C-alpha positions as CSV (number, residue, x, y, z in Angstrom):
1,M,183.9,137.0,170.4
2,Q,186.1,135.1,173.0
3,R,187.6,132.0,171.6
4,R,185.6,128.9,172.8
5,L,188.8,126.9,173.3
6,Q,190.2,129.7,175.6
7,K,187.1,129.3,177.8
8,V,187.8,125.6,178.0
9,K,191.4,126.1,179.0
10,T,190.4,128.7,181.6
11,K,188.0,126.2,183.2
12,M,190.7,123.6,183.3
13,A,193.2,126.0,184.8
14,I,190.7,126.7,187.7
15,H,190.8,123.1,188.6
16,A,194.5,122.5,188.1
17,H,195.6,123.5,191.6
18,R,193.6,120.6,193.0
19,R,195.3,118.2,190.5
20,T,191.9,117.3,189.2
21,F,193.0,117.7,185.6
22,E,196.0,115.4,186.2
23,L,193.7,112.7,187.4
24,L,191.4,113.3,184.5
25,D,194.3,113.2,182.1
26,G,195.5,109.8,183.5
27,N,192.0,108.3,183.3
28,Y,191.6,109.4,179.7
29,Q,194.9,107.8,178.7
30,S,193.9,104.5,180.4
31,I,190.5,103.9,178.8
32,H,191.7,102.6,175.4
33,H,192.1,98.9,174.7
34,G,195.4,97.5,173.4
35,R,198.6,99.0,172.0
36,S,201.3,98.3,169.5
37,H,204.9,97.4,170.4
38,D,206.2,100.5,168.6
39,F,207.8,102.8,171.2
40,D,207.2,106.5,170.7
41,D,208.4,108.5,173.7
42,L,208.4,108.9,177.5
43,R,206.1,111.1,179.6
44,E,205.5,111.7,183.3
45,Y,203.4,109.2,185.1
46,A,199.8,110.3,185.7
47,P,197.3,108.6,188.0
48,G,195.5,105.9,186.0
49,D,198.5,104.8,184.0
50,E,199.5,101.1,184.0
51,V,202.4,100.4,186.4
52,K,203.8,97.9,183.9
53,D,204.3,100.9,181.5
54,I,206.8,102.6,183.9
55,D,210.3,102.8,182.5
56,W,212.3,102.1,185.7
57,K,215.7,102.9,184.2
58,A,214.6,106.3,182.9
59,T,212.7,106.9,186.2
60,A,215.9,106.3,188.1
61,R,217.9,108.7,186.0
62,S,215.3,111.5,186.2
63,T,213.9,110.8,189.8
64,T,210.5,111.4,188.3
65,P,208.2,108.4,187.4
66,L,208.1,108.1,183.6
67,V,206.0,105.8,181.5
68,K,206.5,104.5,178.0
69,R,204.1,105.7,175.3
70,Y,203.5,103.7,172.2
71,I,202.4,104.9,168.8
72,A,199.1,103.1,168.9
73,S,198.1,104.8,172.2
74,R,198.3,108.1,170.4
75,Q,196.2,107.2,167.3
76,H,192.7,106.6,168.5
77,N,189.6,108.0,166.9
78,V,187.2,109.9,169.1
79,I,183.7,110.6,167.6
80,V,181.7,113.3,169.4
81,V,177.9,113.0,168.7
82,V,176.0,116.0,169.7
83,D,172.3,116.9,169.7
84,T,172.0,120.4,168.2
85,G,168.2,120.6,168.2
86,R,166.2,123.2,170.0
87,N,166.2,121.3,173.3
88,M,169.9,121.9,173.7
89,A,169.2,125.7,173.7
90,A,167.1,125.3,176.8
91,T,168.1,126.1,180.4
92,A,170.3,123.7,182.3
93,E,169.8,122.7,185.9
94,S,172.2,125.4,187.0
95,G,170.4,128.2,185.2
96,E,173.0,128.3,182.5
97,S,172.3,127.5,178.9
98,K,172.6,123.8,178.1
99,E,174.6,124.8,175.1
100,D,177.3,126.4,177.3
101,V,177.5,123.3,179.5
102,A,177.6,121.0,176.4
103,I,180.3,123.0,174.7
104,Q,182.4,123.1,177.8
105,T,182.1,119.3,178.2
106,I,183.0,118.6,174.6
107,G,185.8,121.1,174.6
108,I,187.5,119.6,177.7
109,L,187.1,115.9,176.6
110,S,188.3,116.8,173.0
111,Y,191.2,118.8,174.3
112,L,192.3,115.8,176.4
113,A,192.1,113.6,173.2
114,I,194.1,116.0,171.1
115,K,196.7,116.4,173.9
116,H,197.2,112.6,173.7
117,G,197.7,112.7,170.0
118,D,194.2,111.3,169.2
119,R,192.0,112.4,166.3
120,V,188.6,113.9,167.0
121,A,185.6,114.0,164.6
122,M,182.0,115.2,165.2
123,Y,178.5,114.3,164.2
124,A,176.1,117.1,165.1
125,G,172.5,117.2,164.1
126,N,168.8,117.6,164.7
127,A,165.5,116.3,163.2
128,E,166.3,118.0,159.8
129,H,170.0,117.8,159.3
130,T,173.1,115.9,160.5
131,G,176.5,117.4,159.8
132,F,179.8,115.7,159.9
133,T,183.2,117.3,160.8
134,P,186.1,115.1,159.7
135,E,188.7,114.1,162.2
136,G,191.5,116.4,163.2
137,G,194.1,116.7,165.9
138,S,194.9,120.4,166.3
139,E,193.6,123.2,168.5
140,A,192.5,125.1,165.5
141,H,190.3,122.1,164.5
142,L,188.8,121.9,168.0
143,E,188.1,125.7,167.9
144,R,186.2,125.2,164.6
145,M,184.2,122.4,166.1
146,L,183.2,124.4,169.1
147,R,182.2,127.5,167.0
148,M,180.1,125.3,164.8
149,L,178.2,124.0,167.8
150,D,177.8,127.6,169.0
151,D,176.3,128.6,165.6
152,Q,174.0,125.6,165.3
153,I,172.4,125.4,168.7
154,S,169.6,128.0,169.1
155,L,166.0,128.4,170.0
156,D,165.3,128.7,166.2
157,A,166.9,125.3,165.5
158,P,164.7,122.4,164.4
159,D,163.5,119.8,167.0
160,S,166.0,117.5,168.6
161,D,166.2,113.9,167.2
162,L,169.2,112.2,168.7
163,Q,168.1,108.8,167.5
164,H,168.3,110.0,163.8
165,V,171.8,111.3,164.4
166,L,173.0,108.1,166.0
167,E,171.6,106.1,163.1
168,Q,173.8,108.1,160.8
169,V,176.8,107.3,163.0
170,A,176.0,103.6,163.1
171,K,175.8,103.5,159.3
172,S,178.9,105.6,158.6
173,V,181.6,104.9,161.2
174,R,183.3,101.6,160.5
175,R,186.7,102.0,162.2
176,R,186.5,101.2,165.9
177,S,186.3,104.5,167.9
178,L,185.5,106.0,171.2
179,V,182.0,107.4,170.6
180,V,181.0,110.2,173.1
181,I,177.3,111.1,173.0
182,V,176.2,114.5,174.4
183,A,172.5,114.6,174.8
184,D,169.5,116.4,176.3
185,D,168.1,115.0,179.6
186,L,165.9,112.6,177.6
187,A,163.8,109.5,178.2
188,Y,165.1,106.1,177.1
189,T,163.2,104.3,174.3
190,R,163.2,101.0,172.6
191,E,164.4,102.6,169.4
192,L,167.3,104.3,171.2
193,D,168.2,101.0,172.8
194,Q,168.5,99.3,169.4
195,V,170.8,101.9,167.8
196,L,173.0,102.1,171.0
197,G,173.3,98.3,170.9
198,R,174.5,98.4,167.3
199,L,177.0,101.1,168.2
200,H,178.3,99.3,171.3
201,V,179.0,96.1,169.3
202,R,181.7,98.0,167.3
203,H,182.7,100.9,169.4
204,E,183.5,102.1,172.9
205,V,180.5,104.3,173.9
206,L,180.2,107.0,176.6
207,W,176.9,108.9,177.3
208,I,176.7,112.4,178.8
209,S,173.3,114.0,179.6
210,I,173.1,117.7,180.1
211,G,170.7,118.2,183.1
212,D,167.4,119.9,182.6
213,A,166.2,122.9,184.6
214,D,163.8,122.4,187.5
215,L,160.4,123.3,186.1
216,M,158.7,123.7,189.5
217,A,158.8,126.9,191.5
218,R,160.6,125.9,194.7
219,D,161.0,129.4,196.1
220,A,159.2,132.8,195.9
221,K,161.9,134.2,193.6
222,A,161.7,131.4,191.0
223,P,161.9,133.0,187.5
224,E,159.4,132.3,184.8
225,I,159.9,129.2,182.7
226,F,159.2,129.2,178.9
227,G,159.0,126.2,176.7
228,V,161.6,126.0,173.9
229,A,158.8,125.3,171.4
230,G,156.9,128.5,172.1
231,D,156.6,131.8,174.0
232,A,154.0,130.8,176.5
233,P,155.3,130.6,180.1
234,L,154.4,127.6,182.3
235,P,151.6,128.9,184.6
236,D,152.7,129.8,188.1
237,Y,149.8,128.0,189.8
238,V,150.9,124.8,188.0
239,R,154.5,125.2,189.1
240,R,153.6,125.7,192.8
241,D,151.1,122.9,193.1
242,K,152.4,120.5,195.8
243,R,150.9,117.3,194.3
244,L,152.2,118.2,190.8
245,M,155.6,118.9,192.3
246,R,155.7,115.5,193.9
247,A,154.6,113.8,190.7
248,F,157.1,115.8,188.7
249,D,160.0,114.8,191.0
250,E,159.0,111.1,190.9
251,G,158.7,111.1,187.2
252,I,162.1,112.8,186.6
253,A,163.8,110.4,189.1
254,Q,162.3,107.4,187.4
255,R,163.3,108.6,184.0
256,R,166.9,109.1,185.1
257,R,167.0,105.7,186.8
258,T,165.7,104.0,183.7
259,L,168.3,105.7,181.5
260,Q,171.1,104.8,183.8
261,Q,170.0,101.2,184.2
262,E,169.4,100.6,180.5
263,L,172.8,102.1,179.5
264,L,174.5,100.1,182.2
265,S,172.9,96.9,180.9
266,L,174.4,97.6,177.5
267,G,177.8,98.3,179.1
268,V,177.7,102.0,178.3
269,A,179.0,104.3,181.1
270,A,176.9,107.4,181.6
271,E,177.1,110.7,183.6
272,R,174.7,113.6,184.0
273,I,176.2,117.1,184.1
274,P,174.0,119.8,185.7
275,S,176.4,122.8,185.3
276,S,179.7,123.9,183.8
277,D,181.3,123.9,187.3
278,E,180.6,120.1,187.4
279,V,182.1,119.3,184.0
280,I,185.6,118.2,185.2
281,P,184.4,116.2,188.3
282,A,181.7,114.5,186.1
283,L,184.1,113.6,183.4
284,F,186.4,112.1,186.0
285,R,183.6,109.9,187.3
286,L,182.5,109.0,183.7
287,L,186.0,107.8,182.7
288,E,186.4,105.9,186.0
289,R,183.0,104.2,185.4
290,H,183.9,103.4,181.8
291,R,187.0,101.5,183.0
292,R,184.8,99.4,185.3
293,V,181.9,98.6,182.9
294,R,183.7,98.1,179.6
295,R,184.0,94.6,178.3
């Protein structure tokens, strides 16, 4: 089996010629609050870095803009929270598996964290079980995390229950962290609002939705759609009904607007990712949005 981390690096390399990754890298570095006064080392300036961190003397000697890096800026905790229930084994908007899009997203963001010296831990769970992977800062650790997700997400997995997983995180994580939630394209509920509010009081929180497939048959070659809970296909006559199609579109649009508005009201930046090709641009937008909405 191809290493999951290698797939992540390949995706990043595809975007590198457009300097997308450099922008993403700079944005990740700039989202954390505070720092110590303990100087660590110098690195090249990346878009998103603070101008006040530039070491002008070192820059003059090297002719390349260099910024000072402090020990505290390399010792943040990143907590990845992932829904590993059956819903995440469904088809994404692009026609790919949601699992593949989720793993690509988690892999790129976690690789950025590790590259900056941060520590990454993971809570992954469903309606029956929540597992915890202790923090680590190596590529081998990240590879184990991604393989664990690959093993846990399947059509045979228990139902999704993200709220239950988030409750475990809220109870267990005391140290201030960057909490990145990777979820199904779900509806916002009062119970979800309550647990997110508790998390946001203590932590920086980012929300990523993996986009659902379009259930309606928009063209003559639309493939059959099967529910993740059973083997029965969605009837073709239902998928092609114009009134149902309009109602479906309106319902989905309203659900997405509600999720975005409610998360924004909490101060939680959110982004929806429909495909693996959109992972890096979406993460760039997410980190930019987080810088604007955070307190």
